[in-house]
C-alpha positions in Angstrom: 7.2 14.3 22.3 9.4 17.5 22.0 12.4 15.6 23.5 11.9 12.7 20.9 11.7 15.3 18.1 14.9 17.0 19.3 16.7 13.6 19.2 15.3 13.0 15.6 16.7 16.3 14.4 20.0 15.5 15.8 19.9 12.3 13.9 18.8 13.9 10.7 21.7 16.4 11.0 24.1 13.6 11.6 22.7 11.9 8.2 23.3 15.2 6.5 26.9 15.5 7.7 27.6 11.9 6.7 26.4 12.6 3.1 28.8 15.5 2.9 31.7 13.2 3.5 33.3 12.1 0.1 34.4 8.7 1.4 30.7 7.7 1.9 30.3 7.8 -1.9 32.7 4.8 -2.4 29.7 2.7 -1.2 26.7 3.2 -3.3 24.5 1.1 -1.2 25.4 3.0 2.0 24.6 6.2 0.3 21.2 5.0 -0.9 20.4 3.7 2.6 21.3 7.0 4.2 19.5 9.2 1.6 16.3 6.9 2.1 16.5 7.3 5.8 16.9 11.1 5.4 14.0 11.4 3.1 11.7 9.4 5.4 12.6 11.9 8.3 12.3 15.0 6.2 8.5 15.5 6.7 8.9 15.1 10.4 11.8 17.7 10.6 9.9 20.2 8.3 6.9 20.1 10.6 9.0 20.2 13.8 10.9 23.2 12.5 7.7 25.0 11.6 6.4 24.2 15.2 9.4 25.8 16.6 9.1 28.9 14.3 5.3 29.3 15.4 6.5 28.8 19.0 9.2 31.5 18.7 6.5 33.8 17.1 4.1 33.1 20.1 6.7 33.9 22.7 7.7 37.1 20.9 4.2 38.3 20.6 3.4 37.5 24.2 6.5 39.5 25.3 5.3 42.5 23.3 1.8 42.2 25.0 3.4 42.6 28.3 4.7 46.2 27.3 2.6 49.2 27.0 1.2 49.2 23.4 -1.1 51.4 21.4 -4.6 49.9 21.2 -4.5 49.2 17.5 -1.0 47.7 17.7 -2.1 45.7 20.8 -4.9 44.1 18.8 -2.7 43.4 15.9 -0.1 41.6 18.3 -2.9 39.7 19.9 -4.1 38.3 16.6 -0.6 37.2 15.7 -0.4 35.5 19.1 -3.6 33.8 18.5 -2.6 32.7 14.9 0.8 31.4 16.3 -0.9 29.3 18.9 -3.5 27.9 16.4 -0.5 26.9 14.2 1.4 25.2 17.2 -1.8 23.3 17.9 -2.2 22.2 14.3 1.5 21.2 13.9 1.4 19.4 17.3 -1.5 17.1 16.0 0.3 16.6 12.6 3.6 15.6 14.5 1.6 13.0 16.6 0.6 11.4 13.4 4.0 11.5 11.8 5.7 10.0 15.0 3.4 7.0 14.8 5.1 3.7 14.1 5.3 3.0 10.5 5.0 -0.3 8.7 8.6 -1.2 7.5 7.1 -2.4 4.1 5.5 0.9 3.3 8.1 2.0 1.0 8.3 -1.3 -0.9 6.8 -2.3 -4.3 3.9 -4.8 -4.2 2.8 -7.9 -5.7 -1.0 -8.2 -6.0 -2.8 -11.4 -6.6 -6.5 -11.5 -7.7 -8.6 -14.7 -7.7 -12.1 -15.2 -8.8 -14.2 -16.6 -5.8 -17.9 -17.5 -5.7 -19.8 -16.7 -8.8 -17.9 -18.7 -11.6 -17.6 -16.8 -14.8 -19.1 -13.7 -13.4 -16.4 -13.7 -10.6 -13.6 -14.0 -13.2 -15.1 -11.2 -15.2 -15.0 -9.0 -12.2 -11.4 -10.2 -11.3 -10.3 -8.8 -14.6 -12.4 -5.5 -13.8 -10.4 -5.1 -10.6 -7.3 -5.5 -12.6 -8.2 -2.7 -14.8 -9.2 -0.6 -11.7 -5.9 -1.1 -10.0 -3.9 -0.6 -13.4 -5.8 2.9 -13.8 -5.1 3.8 -10.1 -1.4 3.0 -10.7 -1.3 5.2 -13.7 -2.9 8.2 -11.7 -0.2 7.6 -9.0 2.5 7.4 -11.8 3.5 4.0 -10.5 4.7 1.3 -12.9 2.7 -1.9 -13.3 3.9 -5.2 -14.7 1.7 -8.2 -15.4 3.2 -11.4 -13.9 0.7 -14.1 -14.5 -2.8 -14.3 -16.1 -5.0 -17.4 -16.4 -7.8 -16.2 -18.7 -11.3 -17.5 -19.2 -13.0 -17.9 -22.7 -15.1 -14.9 -22.1 -12.2 -12.6 -21.2 -12.2 -13.0 -17.5 -9.4 -14.1 -15.1 -9.7 -17.1 -12.9 -6.4 -15.8 -11.4 -3.8 -13.1 -12.2 -0.8 -11.4 -10.4 1.0 -8.3 -11.1 3.8 -6.1 -9.8 3.3 -2.4 -8.9 6.6 -0.3 -8.6 6.4 3.2 -7.2 6.7 5.3 -4.1 4.5 4.5 -1.2 2.8 1.6 -3.3 2.6 -0.9 -0.4 1.6 1.9 2.0 -1.8 2.5 -0.1 -2.4 -0.9 -1.7 -2.1 -2.9 1.4 -5.7 -1.7 2.4 -7.0 -3.8 -0.7 -6.3 -7.2 0.8 -9.5 -9.1 1.4 -12.7 -10.2 -0.2 -14.3 -7.9 -2.8 -18.1 -8.4 -3.4 -19.8 -7.4 -6.7 -23.5 -7.1 -7.2 -24.7 -6.7 -10.9 -26.5 -8.1 -13.7 -23.8 -10.4 -15.6 -23.6 -10.1 -19.4 -24.5 -13.8 -19.3 -27.6 -13.2 -17.5 -30.8 -13.1 -19.9 -33.4 -12.5 -17.2 -31.8 -9.3 -15.9 -31.4 -10.7 -12.4 -28.7 -9.3 -10.1 -26.0 -11.7 -9.1 -23.5 -11.6 -6.2 -20.0 -12.7 -6.7 -16.8 -12.5 -4.9 -13.1 -12.0 -5.6 -10.1 -12.4 -3.4 -7.3 -9.8 -3.4 -3.9 -10.5 -1.8 -1.3 -7.7 -1.5 2.2 -8.7 -0.7 5.3 -6.5 -0.2 7.8 -7.4 -2.7 10.9 -9.3 -1.1 14.4 -8.2 -1.9 16.9 -11.0 -2.6 18.9 -10.2 0.5 15.9 -10.8 2.7 15.5 -14.5 1.9 17.9 -17.2 0.8 16.4 -20.0 -1.1 17.9 -23.4 -1.3 17.8 -24.6 -5.0 17.3 -28.2 -3.6 13.9 -27.0 -2.2 12.6 -26.0 -5.5 10.8 -28.2 -8.1 10.7 -26.3 -11.4 8.3 -27.6 -14.1 7.6 -26.2 -17.6 4.4 -26.5 -19.3 2.5 -24.9 -22.3 0.7 -21.5 -21.7 -3.0 -21.8 -21.5 -5.4 -19.1 -22.2 -8.4 -17.9 -24.3 -6.6 -18.0 -27.5 -3.9 -16.4 -29.5 -0.9 -17.5 -31.7 1.5 -18.4 -28.9 -0.9 -20.4 -26.7 -0.1 -24.1 -26.3 2.8 -23.9 -28.8 5.8 -23.9 -26.6 6.6 -24.9 -23.0 7.5 -21.3 -21.7 5.2 -21.3 -18.7 6.9 -22.0 -15.3 5.5 -23.7 -12.3 7.7 -23.6 -9.2 6.9 -25.7 -6.2 8.6 -25.0 -2.9 8.8 -28.5 -1.5 9.3 -27.8 2.3 5.9 -25.6 2.3 4.1 -27.1 -0.6 3.7 -23.5 -2.0 3.1 -23.4 -5.7 3.4 -20.4 -8.0 2.9 -20.2 -11.7 3.9 -17.7 -14.4 2.9 -17.8 -18.1 2.6 -14.3 -19.2 5.8 -14.0 -21.1 7.1 -16.0 -24.2 10.4 -16.2 -22.6 10.8 -19.2 -20.2 13.6 -17.2 -18.4 11.4 -14.1 -17.8 8.7 -16.4 -16.5 11.0 -18.2 -14.2 12.4 -14.8 -12.9 8.8 -13.4 -12.3 7.8 -16.7 -10.6 10.7 -16.5 -8.3 9.7 -12.9 -7.3 6.2 -14.1 -6.3 7.6 -17.2 -4.5 10.1 -15.2 -2.5 7.5 -12.6 -1.4 5.1 -15.3 -0.3 7.8 -17.1 1.6 8.9 -14.0 3.2 5.3 -13.0 4.3 4.9 -16.6 5.7 8.2 -16.3 7.7 7.3 -13.0 9.2 3.7 -14.2 10.2 5.3 -17.3 11.8 8.1 -15.1 13.7 5.9 -12.3 14.9 2.2 -12.6 16.2 2.2 -8.7 16.1 2.7 -8.6 12.3 0.2 -11.4 11.9 -2.4 -9.5 13.8 -1.6 -6.2 11.8 -2.0 -8.1 8.7 -5.3 -9.6 9.7 -6.5 -6.2 10.9 -5.5 -3.9 8.0 -7.9 -1.3 9.2 -10.1 -3.3 11.5 -11.3 -6.4 9.6 -9.1 -6.5 6.4 -8.6 -10.4 6.6 -8.2 -12.1 3.3 -11.3 -14.4 4.1 -13.5 -11.5 5.1 -15.7 -9.2 2.8 -14.0 -5.6 2.9 -15.9 -4.0 0.2 -19.1 -4.3 -2.0 -19.6 -2.8 -5.6 -23.1 -2.3 -6.3 -23.7 -1.6 -10.1 -27.6 -1.2 -10.0 -27.2 1.6 -7.4 -23.9 3.0 -8.6 -22.4 2.6 -5.0 -19.4 1.2 -3.4 -19.3 0.6 0.3 -16.1 -0.2 2.4 -17.4 -2.3 5.3 -14.4 -1.7 7.6 -15.0 2.0 8.0 -18.7 2.1 6.8 -17.9 4.4 4.0 -20.3 4.4 1.1 -19.6 6.5 -2.1 -22.1 6.8 -4.9 -19.4 7.2 -7.6 -18.8 3.5 -8.6 -18.0 4.3 -12.3 -15.2 6.7 -11.2 -13.9 4.2 -8.8 -13.7 1.5 -11.3 -11.8 3.8 -13.6 -9.0 4.1 -10.9 -10.5 6.9 -8.8 -9.5 5.4 -5.4 -7.9 8.0 -3.5 -11.0 9.0 -1.6 -11.5 5.4 -0.3 -7.8 4.9 0.3 -7.3 8.4 2.2 -10.3 7.4 4.4 -8.7 4.0 5.2 -5.3 5.7 5.9 -7.0 8.1 8.2 -8.9 5.3 10.1 -5.6 3.4 10.4 -3.9 6.4 11.8 -6.6 7.1 14.3 -6.4 3.5 15.5 -2.6 3.5 16.0 -3.0 6.9 17.9 -5.6 5.6 20.2 -3.5 2.4 20.9 -0.3 4.8 21.5 -2.3 7.0 23.9 -3.7 3.9 25.9 -0.1 2.6 26.2 1.1 6.0 27.5 
């Protein structure tokens, strides 16, 4: 591990030197790429240098203890040695985690799709509640959120909706939300007070960059139609909504949230590009497919990953067996405790796999 860290530090220094050359700045894309890579390595370098400092402190204290010291001074140096060794041990574990293979999509923005499943209108209402939850979480993380498509019901629910989240580490944290979310509560439409169980499906896709996937215009069928929804002045008046069909795969995406046909087309293309890139990656790499299906154990889109039980005020993540009795806070966007636990479980699983391979 230490040899690998030395190589990483050499590469980090090389990146720093390249950024100091004036000619590099004639190519903004190259500068951005080097700066991004340097930033990704900075945490590892910071921990590695702290480890080396603790190692030097331990060696110095150990050498002093081999000389004749006054009892009080000997005890103080021994305490310094113990502290340095403890810090080395802590940093070693931290570096093991930092050296784990990272998901190449972790730094990307994400497109999130939410669809009501079993439960009819109640599922649609909860789909809208999940959108509110993610919007408030994005605000806490200082991410930017942009609604791409919304198909509303008469009661204010959402049959389906999609939105873009832009911000540092968005995919690295949101990817754990892929799967089936189950809600247990008394619907507003239920007069007898009986608890209903409904489901909502969430899909999280890394946003595809234009350079990652070229689309043949001849493969696209673009249709315009009138926006539909629960009401409002703009509904059903102009054909600004866009439906794009990718003929080779039969994949269909719609966008109708904006009044501008151009903006809806641009947003629909974003979604289509991301979906096609995801499909292509799954086809090309069984490893990526396995990882996508197992986002912390059992995060497949067709499997229940989390239950929100309103009568008991609890939320349970079934992948890691974590139950929190703070449902109101979670629905208001307080997701970090859940996501942190999922990230930790994911790291532990990767660490275990790495150690087995070694």
